[in-house]
C-alpha positions as YAML, in Angstrom:
chain: A
units: angstrom
residues:
- id: 1
  name: MET
  ca: [106.39, 125.36, 105.57]
- id: 2
  name: THR
  ca: [107.91, 127.13, 108.46]
- id: 3
  name: ASP
  ca: [110.74, 129.81, 109.19]
- id: 4
  name: GLN
  ca: [114.18, 128.66, 110.15]
- id: 5
  name: PRO
  ca: [114.18, 130.17, 113.97]
- id: 6
  name: ASP
  ca: [111.33, 128.17, 114.64]
- id: 7
  name: VAL
  ca: [113.43, 124.94, 114.25]
- id: 8
  name: PRO
  ca: [116.57, 125.50, 116.40]
- id: 9
  name: ALA
  ca: [117.49, 121.95, 116.44]
- id: 10
  name: LEU
  ca: [118.11, 121.43, 112.66]
- id: 11
  name: PRO
  ca: [121.54, 120.68, 112.02]
- id: 12
  name: ASP
  ca: [121.92, 122.47, 108.53]
- id: 13
  name: GLN
  ca: [119.12, 124.61, 108.01]
- id: 14
  name: GLU
  ca: [119.82, 125.56, 104.23]
- id: 15
  name: ALA
  ca: [120.30, 121.82, 103.55]
- id: 16
  name: LEU
  ca: [117.86, 119.16, 101.37]
- id: 17
  name: GLN
  ca: [117.71, 116.39, 103.96]
- id: 18
  name: PHE
  ca: [115.41, 113.05, 104.03]
- id: 19
  name: TRP
  ca: [114.98, 111.98, 107.54]
- id: 20
  name: MET
  ca: [114.05, 108.48, 107.53]
- id: 21
  name: GLY
  ca: [112.26, 105.89, 110.10]
- id: 22
  name: PRO
  ca: [109.63, 103.12, 110.38]
- id: 23
  name: ASP
  ca: [106.77, 103.55, 108.06]
- id: 24
  name: ALA
  ca: [107.56, 107.27, 107.72]
- id: 25
  name: HIS
  ca: [110.15, 110.19, 106.09]
- id: 26
  name: LEU
  ca: [110.47, 113.76, 106.24]
- id: 27
  name: LEU
  ca: [111.95, 115.76, 103.42]
- id: 28
  name: HIS
  ca: [113.01, 119.42, 103.84]
- id: 29
  name: TYR
  ca: [114.69, 121.87, 102.00]
- id: 30
  name: ALA
  ca: [115.34, 125.91, 102.40]
- id: 31
  name: ILE
  ca: [113.23, 128.47, 100.09]
- id: 32
  name: GLY
  ca: [112.87, 132.05, 99.60]
- id: 33
  name: GLY
  ca: [115.50, 134.76, 98.53]
- id: 34
  name: ASP
  ca: [117.37, 134.53, 101.68]
- id: 35
  name: ALA
  ca: [117.02, 130.97, 102.10]
- id: 36
  name: ASP
  ca: [114.89, 131.86, 105.83]
- id: 37
  name: GLU
  ca: [112.14, 129.61, 105.31]
- id: 38
  name: ILE
  ca: [111.91, 125.87, 105.15]
- id: 39
  name: ASN
  ca: [109.52, 123.66, 103.06]
- id: 40
  name: LEU
  ca: [108.54, 120.50, 104.27]
- id: 41
  name: LEU
  ca: [106.96, 117.49, 103.15]
- id: 42
  name: ALA
  ca: [106.15, 114.48, 105.64]
- id: 43
  name: VAL
  ca: [105.24, 111.20, 104.34]
- id: 44
  name: VAL
  ca: [103.55, 108.52, 106.62]
- id: 45
  name: GLU
  ca: [102.02, 104.94, 105.63]
- id: 46
  name: GLY
  ca: [98.33, 104.36, 106.13]
- id: 47
  name: PRO
  ca: [95.44, 104.69, 106.90]
- id: 48
  name: PRO
  ca: [94.81, 101.14, 105.86]
- id: 49
  name: THR
  ca: [91.94, 102.39, 104.03]
- id: 50
  name: TRP
  ca: [90.97, 105.52, 102.03]
- id: 51
  name: ASP
  ca: [87.88, 107.13, 100.51]
- id: 52
  name: ALA
  ca: [89.09, 106.97, 96.62]
- id: 53
  name: ASP
  ca: [87.10, 109.89, 95.90]
- id: 54
  name: ARG
  ca: [88.58, 112.18, 98.65]
- id: 55
  name: TRP
  ca: [92.21, 112.98, 97.69]
- id: 56
  name: LEU
  ca: [92.49, 115.44, 100.60]
- id: 57
  name: THR
  ca: [91.37, 114.82, 104.33]
- id: 58
  name: GLY
  ca: [91.79, 117.31, 107.63]
- id: 59
  name: ILE
  ca: [94.29, 116.13, 110.13]
- id: 60
  name: GLY
  ca: [95.22, 117.70, 113.12]
- id: 61
  name: PRO
  ca: [99.25, 118.80, 114.12]
- id: 62
  name: ASP
  ca: [98.92, 116.33, 116.94]
- id: 63
  name: GLU
  ca: [98.30, 113.56, 114.85]
- id: 64
  name: VAL
  ca: [101.14, 114.19, 112.39]
- id: 65
  name: LEU
  ca: [103.30, 114.62, 115.67]
- id: 66
  name: ALA
  ca: [102.05, 111.32, 117.08]
- id: 67
  name: ARG
  ca: [103.78, 109.64, 113.71]
- id: 68
  name: PHE
  ca: [106.98, 111.05, 114.52]
- id: 69
  name: ALA
  ca: [107.45, 110.62, 118.39]
- id: 70
  name: GLY
  ca: [110.70, 109.70, 119.23]
- id: 71
  name: TRP
  ca: [112.38, 110.93, 116.19]
- id: 72
  name: HIS
  ca: [115.31, 113.77, 116.10]
- id: 73
  name: PRO
  ca: [114.08, 117.06, 117.62]
- id: 74
  name: ALA
  ca: [114.43, 118.74, 114.43]
- id: 75
  name: ALA
  ca: [111.64, 116.63, 113.07]
- id: 76
  name: THR
  ca: [109.12, 117.18, 115.29]
- id: 77
  name: GLU
  ca: [110.06, 121.08, 115.81]
- id: 78
  name: MET
  ca: [109.18, 121.54, 111.87]
- id: 79
  name: ILE
  ca: [105.95, 119.58, 111.95]
- id: 80
  name: ALA
  ca: [104.93, 121.74, 115.21]
- id: 81
  name: ALA
  ca: [106.02, 124.72, 113.36]
- id: 82
  name: ALA
  ca: [104.35, 124.24, 110.34]
- id: 83
  name: ALA
  ca: [101.01, 122.91, 112.13]
- id: 84
  name: PRO
  ca: [99.91, 120.58, 108.87]
- id: 85
  name: ASP
  ca: [96.04, 120.77, 108.84]
- id: 86
  name: VAL
  ca: [95.54, 118.66, 105.47]
- id: 87
  name: ARG
  ca: [96.51, 115.20, 104.27]
- id: 88
  name: TRP
  ca: [97.12, 113.92, 100.74]
- id: 89
  name: GLY
  ca: [96.52, 110.64, 99.71]
- id: 90
  name: LEU
  ca: [99.14, 108.98, 97.55]
- id: 91
  name: PHE
  ca: [97.69, 106.74, 95.18]
- id: 92
  name: VAL
  ca: [99.43, 104.20, 92.62]
- id: 93
  name: VAL
  ca: [97.70, 103.29, 89.33]
- id: 94
  name: GLU
  ca: [98.31, 100.76, 86.62]
- id: 95
  name: PRO
  ca: [100.26, 101.96, 83.52]
- id: 96
  name: LEU
  ca: [98.05, 102.78, 80.70]
- id: 97
  name: LEU
  ca: [98.81, 100.58, 77.65]
- id: 98
  name: ARG
  ca: [97.56, 103.87, 75.34]
- id: 99
  name: TRP
  ca: [98.17, 107.37, 75.77]
- id: 100
  name: TYR
  ca: [96.45, 108.83, 72.80]
- id: 101
  name: ARG
  ca: [93.29, 108.18, 70.55]
- id: 102
  name: GLY
  ca: [92.34, 110.15, 67.83]
- id: 103
  name: ARG
  ca: [93.22, 113.72, 68.32]
- id: 104
  name: VAL
  ca: [93.40, 113.48, 72.22]
- id: 105
  name: VAL
  ca: [96.79, 112.52, 73.84]
- id: 106
  name: LEU
  ca: [97.74, 112.82, 77.50]
- id: 107
  name: LEU
  ca: [100.72, 113.76, 78.92]
- id: 108
  name: GLY
  ca: [102.36, 114.10, 82.69]
- id: 109
  name: ASP
  ca: [99.94, 112.59, 85.57]
- id: 110
  name: ALA
  ca: [97.24, 111.59, 83.40]
- id: 111
  name: ALA
  ca: [99.36, 109.47, 81.61]
- id: 112
  name: HIS
  ca: [102.11, 108.15, 84.15]
- id: 113
  name: ALA
  ca: [100.94, 108.96, 87.51]
- id: 114
  name: MET
  ca: [103.82, 108.10, 89.82]
- id: 115
  name: LEU
  ca: [104.73, 108.61, 93.65]
- id: 116
  name: PRO
  ca: [106.71, 111.49, 94.60]
- id: 117
  name: HIS
  ca: [110.03, 110.00, 95.86]
- id: 118
  name: HIS
  ca: [112.09, 111.37, 93.04]
- id: 119
  name: GLY
  ca: [110.73, 114.52, 92.53]
- id: 120
  name: GLN
  ca: [110.06, 113.72, 89.02]
- id: 121
  name: GLY
  ca: [106.40, 114.41, 88.15]
- id: 122
  name: ALA
  ca: [106.88, 117.94, 87.08]
- id: 123
  name: ASN
  ca: [110.09, 117.18, 85.13]
- id: 124
  name: THR
  ca: [108.67, 114.20, 83.47]
- id: 125
  name: THR
  ca: [105.78, 116.45, 82.40]
- id: 126
  name: LEU
  ca: [107.89, 118.80, 80.73]
- id: 127
  name: GLU
  ca: [110.00, 115.85, 79.18]
- id: 128
  name: ASP
  ca: [106.57, 114.72, 77.68]
- id: 129
  name: ALA
  ca: [105.72, 118.39, 76.57]
- id: 130
  name: PHE
  ca: [108.74, 118.78, 74.75]
- id: 131
  name: THR
  ca: [108.61, 115.55, 72.98]
- id: 132
  name: LEU
  ca: [105.15, 115.92, 71.92]
- id: 133
  name: ALA
  ca: [105.85, 119.44, 70.55]
- id: 134
  name: GLY
  ca: [109.01, 117.92, 68.48]
- id: 135
  name: VAL
  ca: [107.22, 115.12, 67.11]
- id: 136
  name: LEU
  ca: [104.01, 117.35, 66.11]
- id: 137
  name: ALA
  ca: [106.67, 120.07, 64.50]
- id: 138
  name: GLU
  ca: [107.87, 117.07, 62.17]
- id: 139
  name: ALA
  ca: [104.07, 115.73, 61.47]
- id: 140
  name: ARG
  ca: [102.83, 115.89, 58.23]
- id: 141
  name: ALA
  ca: [98.85, 116.23, 57.13]
- id: 142
  name: GLY
  ca: [97.25, 113.04, 57.89]
- id: 143
  name: ASP
  ca: [99.93, 111.28, 60.04]
- id: 144
  name: LEU
  ca: [98.73, 112.06, 63.52]
- id: 145
  name: GLU
  ca: [98.50, 108.26, 64.15]
- id: 146
  name: PRO
  ca: [102.15, 107.21, 63.54]
- id: 147
  name: VAL
  ca: [103.56, 110.70, 64.86]
- id: 148
  name: LEU
  ca: [101.43, 110.06, 68.54]
- id: 149
  name: ALA
  ca: [102.56, 106.46, 68.46]
- id: 150
  name: ASP
  ca: [106.16, 107.77, 68.32]
- id: 151
  name: TYR
  ca: [105.74, 110.02, 71.18]
- id: 152
  name: GLN
  ca: [104.63, 107.46, 73.18]
- id: 153
  name: ARG
  ca: [107.12, 104.88, 72.40]
- id: 154
  name: LEU
  ca: [109.56, 107.93, 73.13]
- id: 155
  name: ARG
  ca: [108.24, 108.31, 76.48]
- id: 156
  name: ARG
  ca: [106.70, 105.27, 77.98]
- id: 157
  name: ALA
  ca: [109.65, 103.33, 79.11]
- id: 158
  name: ARG
  ca: [111.30, 106.26, 80.57]
- id: 159
  name: THR
  ca: [108.46, 107.21, 82.62]
- id: 160
  name: ARG
  ca: [107.65, 103.51, 83.88]
- id: 161
  name: GLN
  ca: [111.32, 103.34, 84.81]
- id: 162
  name: VAL
  ca: [110.74, 106.22, 87.12]
- id: 163
  name: ALA
  ca: [107.42, 105.03, 88.50]
- id: 164
  name: ARG
  ca: [108.93, 101.53, 89.30]
- id: 165
  name: SER
  ca: [112.04, 103.05, 90.99]
- id: 166
  name: SER
  ca: [109.95, 105.43, 93.26]
- id: 167
  name: TRP
  ca: [107.75, 102.84, 94.23]
- id: 168
  name: ALA
  ca: [110.79, 101.11, 95.32]
- id: 169
  name: THR
  ca: [112.35, 103.72, 96.81]
- id: 170
  name: ASN
  ca: [109.04, 104.08, 99.05]
- id: 171
  name: ALA
  ca: [109.88, 100.64, 100.78]
- id: 172
  name: LEU
  ca: [113.81, 101.84, 101.04]
- id: 173
  name: LEU
  ca: [112.95, 105.33, 103.21]
- id: 174
  name: HIS
  ca: [110.34, 103.35, 105.61]
- id: 175
  name: LEU
  ca: [112.08, 100.67, 106.86]
- id: 176
  name: ARG
  ca: [111.70, 99.49, 110.69]
- id: 177
  name: ASP
  ca: [114.56, 99.94, 112.88]
- id: 178
  name: ASP
  ca: [114.98, 95.97, 113.18]
- id: 179
  name: ASP
  ca: [114.98, 95.59, 109.25]
- id: 180
  name: PRO
  ca: [117.93, 93.32, 107.71]
- id: 181
  name: ASP
  ca: [117.99, 95.78, 104.66]
- id: 182
  name: LEU
  ca: [119.43, 98.60, 106.90]
- id: 183
  name: PRO
  ca: [122.64, 98.10, 106.31]
- id: 184
  name: TRP
  ca: [122.03, 97.81, 102.54]
- id: 185
  name: ARG
  ca: [119.73, 100.93, 102.64]
- id: 186
  name: ASP
  ca: [122.41, 102.90, 104.18]
- id: 187
  name: GLU
  ca: [124.95, 101.80, 101.58]
- id: 188
  name: LYS
  ca: [122.54, 102.61, 98.75]
- id: 189
  name: MET
  ca: [122.37, 106.34, 100.08]
- id: 190
  name: ARG
  ca: [125.96, 106.68, 100.26]
- id: 191
  name: ARG
  ca: [125.79, 105.87, 96.61]
- id: 192
  name: PHE
  ca: [122.84, 107.94, 95.57]
- id: 193
  name: ALA
  ca: [124.72, 110.19, 92.85]
- id: 194
  name: ASP
  ca: [125.83, 106.70, 90.91]
- id: 195
  name: ASP
  ca: [122.49, 104.64, 91.64]
- id: 196
  name: PHE
  ca: [120.28, 107.32, 90.62]
- id: 197
  name: GLY
  ca: [122.27, 109.77, 88.49]
- id: 198
  name: TRP
  ca: [120.46, 108.21, 85.37]
- id: 199
  name: ILE
  ca: [117.28, 109.80, 86.52]
- id: 200
  name: HIS
  ca: [118.85, 113.57, 86.16]
- id: 201
  name: GLU
  ca: [121.30, 112.70, 83.18]
- id: 202
  name: PHE
  ca: [118.36, 112.10, 81.16]
- id: 203
  name: ASP
  ca: [118.19, 114.29, 77.99]
- id: 204
  name: ALA
  ca: [114.78, 114.69, 76.55]
- id: 205
  name: GLU
  ca: [116.23, 116.40, 73.31]
- id: 206
  name: GLN
  ca: [118.71, 113.80, 72.91]
- id: 207
  name: ALA
  ca: [116.27, 111.08, 72.77]
- id: 208
  name: LEU
  ca: [113.93, 113.09, 70.38]
- id: 209
  name: ALA
  ca: [117.06, 112.99, 68.09]
- id: 210
  name: THR
  ca: [117.02, 109.18, 67.79]
- id: 211
  name: ARG
  ca: [113.91, 109.36, 66.51]
- id: 212
  name: ARG
  ca: [115.24, 111.40, 63.34]
- id: 213
  name: ARG
  ca: [117.87, 108.72, 62.64]
...
């Protein structure tokens, strides 16, 4: 996070923007009561190996800046001003076949961890919680198994679709300058609202209502 005055090269300091390039991208948006601060997320491919027991490792700002060398000055200004010193690992796991056992039930990342490129980790967790509360509210004593099965059925397809799309978007955001798919990527970005509207149009209450019919 940094202050707006620290990024004079940024064309629109209140916009939510993606900067995309070879094996990396940077997302930023304004926050604060007066939108006077900029929150940013810099994502890079690699390193090729990672200690799976350590989700966080230290990193120096110069190392981050080196990965964005040659990018628009606004990108490097943001990174230099934020001076990041921690690197988070982004891991992909196989989808779970079963989200519950006995009286234990999973939701959120525990059930469907996904890459953050659609910004849906928290949203899908809230959808899970709403759906789980809805099916439990209608449960009768002794019928927990079919109720939890309904919860899983209502949520699994939706979360898998978002997770797969987020994984595909990872490649889309990190195309190299000579990649033949660049024109297709640019056209897809122009169609963003049409191609990704399904993510934000989802209605958990409406989906839950289908169970009652």
